[in-house]
Every structure is written in structure tokens, then in C-alpha cells.
Backbone as CSV, one residue per row, in Angstrom:
resi,resn,N_x,N_y,N_z,CA_x,CA_y,CA_z,C_x,C_y,C_z
1,UNK,18.671,4.871,-1.296,18.830,3.469,-1.501,18.237,2.889,-2.740
2,UNK,18.721,2.052,-3.355,18.393,1.365,-4.537,17.766,0.231,-4.090
3,UNK,16.265,-0.147,-4.288,15.825,-1.417,-4.006,15.767,-2.296,-5.157
4,UNK,15.547,-3.475,-4.733,15.357,-4.691,-5.937,14.319,-4.350,-6.494
5,UNK,14.048,-4.737,-7.679,12.743,-4.916,-8.450,11.552,-5.761,-7.797
6,UNK,12.155,-6.909,-7.087,11.071,-7.638,-6.383,10.585,-7.043,-5.015
7,UNK,11.406,-6.447,-4.513,10.859,-5.666,-3.435,10.097,-4.575,-3.517
8,UNK,10.223,-4.052,-4.645,9.603,-2.937,-5.038,8.024,-3.512,-5.504
9,UNK,7.992,-4.518,-6.246,6.674,-5.064,-6.499,5.883,-5.504,-5.500
10,UNK,6.666,-6.100,-4.357,6.015,-6.610,-3.213,5.408,-5.204,-2.438
11,UNK,6.156,-4.314,-2.206,5.537,-3.000,-1.653,4.468,-2.382,-2.626
12,UNK,4.641,-2.351,-3.903,3.420,-1.806,-4.560,2.165,-2.505,-4.355
13,UNK,2.271,-3.879,-4.528,1.282,-4.687,-4.221,0.695,-4.399,-3.028
14,UNK,1.427,-4.418,-1.807,0.909,-3.876,-0.432,0.118,-2.608,-0.481
15,UNK,0.603,-1.606,-0.941,0.282,-0.457,-1.020,-1.244,-0.148,-1.699
16,UNK,-1.697,-1.149,-2.420,-2.992,-1.072,-3.131,-4.027,-1.463,-1.938
17,UNK,-3.706,-2.080,-1.032,-4.565,-2.332,0.235,-4.269,-1.791,1.590
18,UNK,-3.355,-0.826,1.553,-2.925,-0.046,2.721,-3.130,1.538,2.782
19,UNK,-3.819,1.975,3.567,-3.975,3.499,3.737,-2.696,3.991,3.905
20,UNK,-2.465,4.990,3.163,-1.289,6.032,3.581,-1.855,7.195,3.819
21,UNK,-1.119,7.883,4.877,-1.375,9.206,5.310,-0.170,10.084,5.213
22,UNK,-0.285,11.299,5.033,0.995,12.134,4.951,1.547,12.469,6.161
23,UNK,2.528,13.131,6.070,3.221,13.595,7.455,2.435,14.601,8.198
24,UNK,1.768,15.524,7.613,0.942,16.410,8.340,-0.073,15.597,8.973
25,UNK,-0.858,14.791,8.478,-1.916,14.162,8.821,-1.563,13.245,9.897
26,UNK,-0.497,12.612,9.736,0.019,11.716,10.773,0.429,12.779,12.130
27,UNK,1.103,13.740,12.141,1.341,14.804,13.100,0.041,15.216,13.691
28,UNK,-1.026,15.580,12.960,-2.223,16.109,13.623,-2.947,14.867,14.563
29,UNK,-3.004,13.587,13.963,-3.565,12.620,14.571,-2.964,12.172,15.931
30,UNK,-1.492,12.031,16.002,-0.738,11.720,17.068,-0.764,12.775,18.030
31,UNK,-0.623,13.988,17.678,-0.512,15.172,18.347,-1.767,15.293,19.346
32,UNK,-3.117,14.989,18.508,-4.193,15.037,19.150,-4.669,14.045,19.888
33,UNK,-3.728,12.876,20.083,-3.996,11.589,20.773,-4.853,10.778,19.994
34,UNK,-5.320,10.866,18.700,-6.304,9.998,18.071,-5.260,8.622,17.498
35,UNK,-4.122,8.919,17.416,-3.347,7.649,17.104,-2.128,7.479,17.634
36,UNK,-1.489,6.230,17.416,-0.239,6.006,17.929,0.637,5.819,16.795
37,UNK,1.876,6.552,16.887,3.003,6.480,15.809,3.841,5.409,16.070
38,UNK,3.944,4.301,15.162,4.863,3.333,15.581,6.131,3.225,14.460
39,UNK,7.482,3.476,14.957,8.352,3.242,14.174,8.773,1.725,13.973
40,UNK,8.653,1.358,12.743,9.162,-0.142,12.371,10.632,-0.359,11.772
41,UNK,11.589,0.702,11.878,12.830,0.586,11.585,13.551,-0.173,12.591
42,UNK,14.844,-0.559,12.035,15.803,-1.317,12.983,16.154,-0.566,14.117
43,UNK,16.613,-1.154,15.226,16.908,-0.664,16.476,18.254,0.507,16.265
44,UNK,18.886,0.372,15.253,20.202,1.212,15.121,19.423,2.595,14.470
45,UNK,18.631,2.357,13.518,17.797,3.571,12.934,17.233,4.342,13.972
46,UNK,16.342,3.668,14.869,15.638,4.306,15.819,16.611,5.266,16.584
47,UNK,17.584,4.539,17.322,18.710,5.157,18.086,19.204,6.375,17.531
48,UNK,19.221,6.355,16.383,19.873,7.673,15.601,19.089,8.803,15.553
49,UNK,17.782,8.468,15.880,16.773,9.615,15.777,15.449,9.171,15.384
50,UNK,14.443,9.747,15.748,12.909,9.289,15.568,12.042,10.202,15.748
51,UNK,10.783,10.174,15.315,9.743,11.237,15.501,9.335,11.035,16.852
52,UNK,9.199,12.334,17.539,8.952,12.676,19.113,7.703,12.063,19.163
53,UNK,7.667,10.930,20.178,6.275,10.502,20.769,6.104,9.195,20.021
54,UNK,6.895,8.745,19.180,6.687,7.443,18.556,7.138,6.438,19.460
55,UNK,6.625,5.071,19.075,6.969,3.796,19.822,7.689,3.035,18.978
56,UNK,8.724,2.238,19.331,9.582,1.374,18.439,9.080,0.091,18.682
57,UNK,8.570,-0.465,17.430,8.285,-1.826,17.314,8.963,-2.551,15.916
58,UNK,10.177,-2.841,16.164,10.807,-3.333,14.722,9.966,-4.301,13.645
59,UNK,10.089,-4.005,12.544,9.519,-4.705,11.406,9.863,-6.133,11.884
60,UNK,10.941,-6.619,12.155,11.242,-7.861,12.454,10.264,-8.761,13.263
61,UNK,9.854,-8.070,14.565,9.099,-8.443,15.628,7.682,-7.909,15.742
62,UNK,7.147,-6.850,14.950,5.846,-6.407,15.173,4.725,-7.426,14.940
63,UNK,4.759,-8.508,14.152,3.711,-9.184,14.167,3.652,-10.062,15.279
64,UNK,4.802,-10.451,16.096,4.934,-11.103,17.258,4.542,-10.344,18.419
65,UNK,4.875,-9.160,18.580,4.722,-8.315,19.763,3.530,-7.355,19.512
66,UNK,2.694,-6.983,18.749,1.651,-6.159,18.478,0.474,-6.496,19.314
67,UNK,0.145,-7.502,19.369,-1.109,-7.928,20.186,-0.918,-7.652,21.638
68,UNK,0.273,-7.976,22.181,0.657,-7.634,23.630,0.689,-6.137,23.786
69,UNK,1.410,-5.429,22.806,1.476,-4.014,23.025,0.177,-2.965,22.796
70,UNK,-0.444,-3.622,21.616,-1.649,-2.869,21.361,-2.905,-3.933,21.156
71,UNK,-3.365,-4.318,22.327,-4.625,-5.421,22.234,-5.615,-4.899,21.208
72,UNK,-5.935,-3.730,21.368,-7.104,-3.134,20.843,-7.035,-3.065,19.426
73,UNK,-7.762,-3.887,18.664,-7.711,-4.147,17.174,-8.298,-2.855,16.434
74,UNK,-9.246,-2.001,17.191,-9.514,-0.885,16.740,-8.757,0.468,16.685
75,UNK,-7.587,0.273,17.579,-6.752,1.328,17.709,-6.311,2.046,16.414
76,UNK,-6.071,3.342,16.539,-5.593,3.935,15.294,-4.072,3.943,15.305
77,UNK,-3.443,3.206,14.309,-2.018,3.082,14.326,-1.412,3.628,13.029
78,UNK,-0.498,4.472,12.957,0.293,4.893,12.027,1.860,4.431,12.032
79,UNK,2.069,3.655,11.008,3.476,3.103,11.034,4.438,3.826,9.980
80,UNK,5.670,3.994,10.487,6.575,4.774,9.525,7.948,3.867,9.532
81,UNK,8.731,3.911,8.496,10.041,3.332,8.259,10.937,4.522,7.645
82,UNK,12.006,4.263,6.878,12.828,5.098,6.287,12.050,5.955,5.289
83,UNK,11.367,5.252,4.420,10.860,5.773,3.228,9.279,5.324,2.946
84,UNK,8.737,4.561,3.672,7.507,4.230,3.647,7.137,2.955,3.020
85,UNK,8.271,2.108,2.854,8.034,1.009,2.066,7.964,-0.125,3.298
86,UNK,8.710,-0.410,4.265,8.748,-1.445,5.178,7.556,-1.204,6.091
87,UNK,7.199,0.088,6.215,5.912,0.436,7.022,4.479,-0.016,6.326
88,UNK,4.599,0.062,4.991,3.519,-0.464,4.104,3.333,-2.134,4.249
89,UNK,4.562,-2.725,4.320,4.454,-4.116,4.328,3.939,-4.524,5.620
90,UNK,4.466,-3.872,6.739,3.812,-4.169,8.223,2.388,-3.948,8.423
91,UNK,1.948,-2.858,7.820,0.642,-2.299,7.988,-0.406,-3.405,7.275
92,UNK,0.107,-4.091,6.157,-0.537,-4.974,5.502,-0.796,-6.432,6.360
93,UNK,0.310,-6.757,6.999,0.271,-7.706,8.035,-0.381,-7.484,8.976
94,UNK,-0.336,-6.453,9.544,-1.375,-6.050,10.728,-2.805,-6.168,10.623
95,UNK,-3.092,-5.515,9.284,-4.601,-5.711,8.848,-5.072,-7.199,8.670
96,UNK,-3.956,-7.964,8.067,-4.459,-9.614,8.078,-4.492,-10.050,9.395
97,UNK,-4.049,-9.233,10.392,-3.982,-9.903,11.788,-5.530,-9.189,12.434
98,UNK,-6.068,-8.464,11.816,-7.342,-8.039,12.410,-7.386,-6.666,12.763
99,UNK,-6.187,-5.873,12.483,-6.426,-4.344,12.938,-6.888,-3.651,11.794
100,UNK,-8.052,-2.852,12.413,-8.807,-2.340,11.295,-8.408,-0.782,11.068
101,UNK,-7.652,-0.190,11.865,-7.320,1.227,11.529,-5.875,1.602,11.456
102,UNK,-5.126,0.751,10.636,-3.642,0.753,10.520,-3.173,1.646,9.427
103,UNK,-2.295,2.544,9.455,-1.850,3.224,8.120,-0.477,3.302,7.923
104,UNK,0.072,3.540,6.849,1.460,3.807,6.692,1.676,5.228,6.372
105,UNK,2.966,5.702,6.862,2.947,7.239,6.643,3.936,7.332,5.378
106,UNK,3.217,8.190,4.209,4.005,8.442,3.053,5.321,8.975,3.288
107,UNK,6.276,8.336,2.699,7.616,9.006,2.843,8.493,8.703,3.861
108,UNK,7.829,8.001,5.343,8.557,7.621,6.027,9.438,8.744,7.027
109,UNK,10.490,8.382,7.488,11.376,9.201,8.379,11.974,10.386,7.503
110,UNK,12.116,10.023,6.293,12.727,11.045,5.640,11.948,12.228,5.182
111,UNK,10.435,11.951,5.111,9.480,12.978,4.747,9.266,13.731,6.149
112,UNK,9.315,13.064,7.141,9.122,13.565,8.501,10.148,14.797,8.775
113,UNK,11.303,14.176,8.498,12.648,15.280,8.673,12.308,16.431,7.922
114,UNK,11.862,16.268,6.454,11.957,17.255,5.623,10.838,18.000,6.012
115,UNK,9.707,17.598,6.611,8.490,18.510,6.902,8.792,19.306,8.145
116,UNK,10.023,19.056,8.944,10.246,19.558,10.085,9.627,19.267,11.275
117,UNK,9.295,17.841,11.200,8.520,17.109,12.250,9.449,17.097,13.410
118,UNK,8.628,17.100,14.705,9.680,17.086,15.974,10.407,15.598,16.024
119,UNK,11.760,15.879,16.612,12.377,14.714,16.685,12.777,14.544,18.028
120,UNK,13.378,13.210,18.117,14.189,12.993,19.456,15.115,11.918,19.284
121,UNK,16.131,11.864,20.144,17.045,10.861,20.063,18.225,11.431,19.245
122,UNK,19.447,10.973,19.319,20.648,11.571,18.821,20.645,11.291,17.140
123,UNK,20.843,12.473,16.514,21.115,12.684,15.281,22.604,12.928,14.566
124,UNK,22.735,11.957,13.866,24.410,12.224,13.367,24.285,13.568,12.631
125,UNK,25.655,14.156,12.593,25.845,15.208,11.855,25.116,16.614,12.521
């Protein structure tokens, strides 16, 4: 997907303040129970397939719903989207809300699939 220059500037600015973790680090942390993996993609993207064990809280509602779903502001949260851009923007907003241990998974869903990460949901093709 070709992103607009304004969107890319916004993402690059957010990434200056957001911790990114690799797919391997995200897998280790979530499989050991040290972190919650949160998919911020659209409902249709989630339904087409997602990381095993992930929770879905779409980018459009995460700021509204996160405090109810994850009241502990010290919880370790790893967000992902399709390529790591929307998750960086969401992670920055959660940090502004007081979440201290939030990260964005570098490369997002595409990197998870390329690394052979466990998946669930239906996948086209």
C-alpha cells in the first residue's frame, strides 16, 4: 500500500516516542504471558486472519475502550496492525493516556506472517 506523505510524517514522528519490538520479541513476551498482544486493525482484517492469542481492539475505538479492557496502566501491551504504522500511532496515544509499557510490533501482521508466527481465523488463498 502506498501511504500519503502526511501520514508517513505523522507515523515517523510517533515512532520517535514509541518502543518497537520485533516479531520474535513479541512472540516470546506473549507466549510467556508477560505481554498482551493487541490487534488494532479493522474488523475485516482481523476476521481474515490474526496472530494466535491476540485480542482485537480496533484503532478507531482503542482510546475509548482500553481503560475498561486493560485497567492496569502498567500492563505490558504490544500493538500490531498491517505494517506497524497504525499500531505506532495507537501506542503513542495509549502512552499519552498513561500506559507505561506499550510497544508497537515492527512490521505488523505482514512481518508476523513472514516469520511463520502462529495464526488463527480464516485466511484467504
